[in-house]
C-alpha positions in Angstrom: 83.9 94.8 102.3 82.1 97.9 102.3 84.0 100.6 100.5 83.9 104.0 102.4 83.5 107.3 100.9 86.8 109.1 100.9 87.4 112.5 102.3 88.7 114.8 99.3 91.1 117.7 98.9 92.0 119.7 96.0 95.2 121.9 95.2 95.7 124.3 92.3 99.0 124.5 90.7 101.9 126.3 92.6 103.5 128.4 89.9 105.8 130.1 92.6 107.3 126.9 93.6 106.7 125.0 90.6 104.3 122.0 91.7 101.9 121.2 89.2 99.3 119.4 91.5 96.2 118.3 89.7 92.7 119.0 89.0 91.9 115.6 90.3 91.2 115.4 94.1 93.5 113.6 96.7 91.2 110.7 98.1 91.9 110.0 101.7 90.2 106.9 103.1 90.4 106.5 107.1 90.8 103.3 108.9 90.6 101.0 105.9 92.2 98.2 107.4 91.8 97.4 111.2 94.4 94.7 112.0 96.4 95.4 115.2 99.7 93.6 113.7 101.7 96.1 111.6 103.2 93.8 109.3 99.8 91.8 108.8 98.4 95.3 108.0 101.0 96.0 105.5 100.5 92.5 104.0 96.8 93.2 103.8 97.3 96.5 102.1 99.5 95.1 99.5 97.1 92.2 98.7 94.2 94.9 98.4 96.0 97.2 96.3 97.1 94.1 94.0 93.7 92.8 94.1 92.4 96.3 92.4 95.2 96.7 89.9 97.6 98.7 91.7 101.3 97.1 92.0 102.8 97.2 95.3 106.4 98.8 94.8 107.9 99.5 98.2 107.5 99.9 102.2 109.0 103.1 103.3 108.6 106.5 105.0 107.4 109.7 103.3 110.2 111.8 102.1 110.7 115.1 104.3 110.8 117.2 101.2 108.0 118.4 98.9 108.2 116.3 95.8 105.7 114.9 93.2 105.6 112.4 90.3 104.3 113.7 86.9 104.5 110.1 85.4 102.4 108.1 87.8 99.3 108.0 90.1 100.2 106.9 93.8 98.6 105.1 96.6 100.0 105.0 100.1 98.7 102.6 102.9 100.0 103.5 106.3 100.7 100.4 108.2 102.7 101.7 111.1 103.0 105.0 113.2 101.3 108.3 112.4 102.5 111.4 110.5 101.8 115.0 109.8 102.0 115.2 105.9 101.8 118.3 103.7 100.0 118.2 100.4 100.1 120.6 97.7 103.4 122.1 98.1 105.0 124.3 100.8 102.0 126.7 100.7 99.7 123.5 100.6 97.6 121.9 103.6 98.6 119.6 106.4 96.9 116.5 107.6 97.5 113.6 110.0 97.9 110.1 108.5 97.4 107.4 111.1 97.9 103.3 110.7 94.9 102.0 108.6 94.6 105.2 106.5 95.0 105.1 102.6 96.0 108.4 100.6 95.3 108.2 96.7 97.6 110.8 95.1 96.8 111.8 91.4 99.8 112.4 89.3 101.3 115.9 90.0 100.3 116.3 93.6 103.1 117.6 95.8 103.5 115.6 99.3 106.1 115.7 102.0 106.4 114.6 105.7 106.4 117.5 108.2 106.8 115.2 111.1 106.1 111.5 112.1 106.7 108.9 114.7 110.3 107.0 114.3 108.4 103.8 113.1 106.0 105.4 110.8 105.8 103.2 107.6 103.6 103.0 104.4 103.1 100.6 101.3 103.4 102.4 98.1 101.8 101.2 95.0 101.2 102.5 91.3 98.8 101.4 88.6 100.4 99.0 86.0 102.8 100.5 83.6 103.0 103.6 85.7 106.7 104.4 87.1 107.2 107.3 89.5 110.1 109.9 89.0 110.7 111.7 92.2 110.6 115.4 91.2 110.9 118.7 93.1 109.1 121.8 92.3 110.8 123.9 89.6 108.9 126.9 88.1 111.0 126.9 84.8 109.7 123.3 84.3 106.1 123.7 85.5 104.6 123.7 81.9 106.5 120.3 81.1 105.5 118.7 84.3 101.7 119.7 83.7 101.8 118.3 80.2 103.4 115.0 81.7 100.7 114.9 84.4 97.7 115.5 81.9 99.1 112.4 80.0 98.9 109.9 82.8 96.2 107.4 82.2 93.5 107.1 84.6 93.0 103.6 86.3 89.6 102.0 86.0 89.6 100.8 89.7 90.3 102.6 93.1 93.2 100.9 94.9 90.6 99.8 97.6 88.0 98.9 95.1 85.2 100.5 93.1 85.3 102.7 90.0 88.0 105.5 90.3 86.5 107.7 87.7 83.3 108.8 89.4 85.4 109.6 92.4 87.9 111.7 90.3 84.9 113.4 88.6 85.4 111.7 85.1 83.2 109.8 83.0 83.9 106.1 82.7 
């Protein structure tokens, strides 16, 4: 498999709304898996993530409220439908996600669903030993959340393959 170059998005912290975000970019891979059957696509995402050291944890939709995970990086593989997602918090950026796309979210990046198809669904996975807490922005807790985000270990490999450090601007 040829590993595509991802689109990248950067988000500064949102002090007003209490979202830490991250100095690391969000990685957006378009049409990674081109299988017509949604369940087969979900299985293929789970197998790919597992093969590259990211543990599949669930199949679900994207919450409709801004939230983040300060204790884990997250990968989302869209296997059915499409959605308009918001990244970076209430004042962030919106982007469309389609079946076959993969979104790699560094710890701290706020994300929410603005609107979606009724059948929209994703596979979520995390690096080994990382467990996400669902957190909402809280300006009073921003410094503590930023400290937790800074402590989250960087995985060696991207969930779709290849080194992650170079994509996230870190030396390996």
